[in-house]
C-alpha positions in Angstrom: 95.1 105.0 104.4 95.8 101.3 105.1 94.4 99.4 106.9 91.2 101.3 106.7 90.6 103.8 109.5 94.0 103.1 111.0 95.4 106.6 110.4 98.5 105.1 108.7 99.2 106.3 105.2 100.8 103.7 102.9 102.1 104.0 99.3 101.9 101.2 96.8 103.6 101.1 93.4 101.3 101.2 90.4 101.7 99.6 87.0 101.5 102.1 84.2 102.0 99.7 81.3 102.5 96.1 80.4 104.3 94.4 77.4 104.9 90.9 76.2 108.4 89.7 75.3 110.0 86.5 74.1 111.8 84.6 77.0 115.3 85.7 76.2 114.3 89.4 75.9 112.2 89.2 79.0 115.2 87.9 81.0 117.2 90.9 80.0 114.5 93.4 80.8 113.1 92.0 84.1 114.2 92.3 87.7 117.0 89.8 88.0 115.4 88.4 91.2 112.5 87.3 89.1 114.6 85.4 86.6 114.3 82.0 88.3 110.5 82.2 88.1 110.7 82.8 84.3 113.2 80.0 83.9 110.8 77.6 85.6 107.9 78.8 83.6 109.7 78.4 80.3 110.8 74.9 81.3 107.3 73.9 82.2 105.9 75.3 78.9 108.6 73.5 77.0 107.7 70.2 78.7 104.0 70.6 77.7 105.0 71.3 74.1 106.8 67.9 73.9 103.7 65.9 74.9 
């Protein structure tokens, strides 16, 4: 029930496992809508490696 005591039942997806992948593998496996986030993250990490 959410919000509490509202009488409304809601369903929320749950995570049943997590894995780590290299960037290129992650891009193939993840939701395509999330790819721009990973691209920005990889670019930021690359910039910090150059310093």
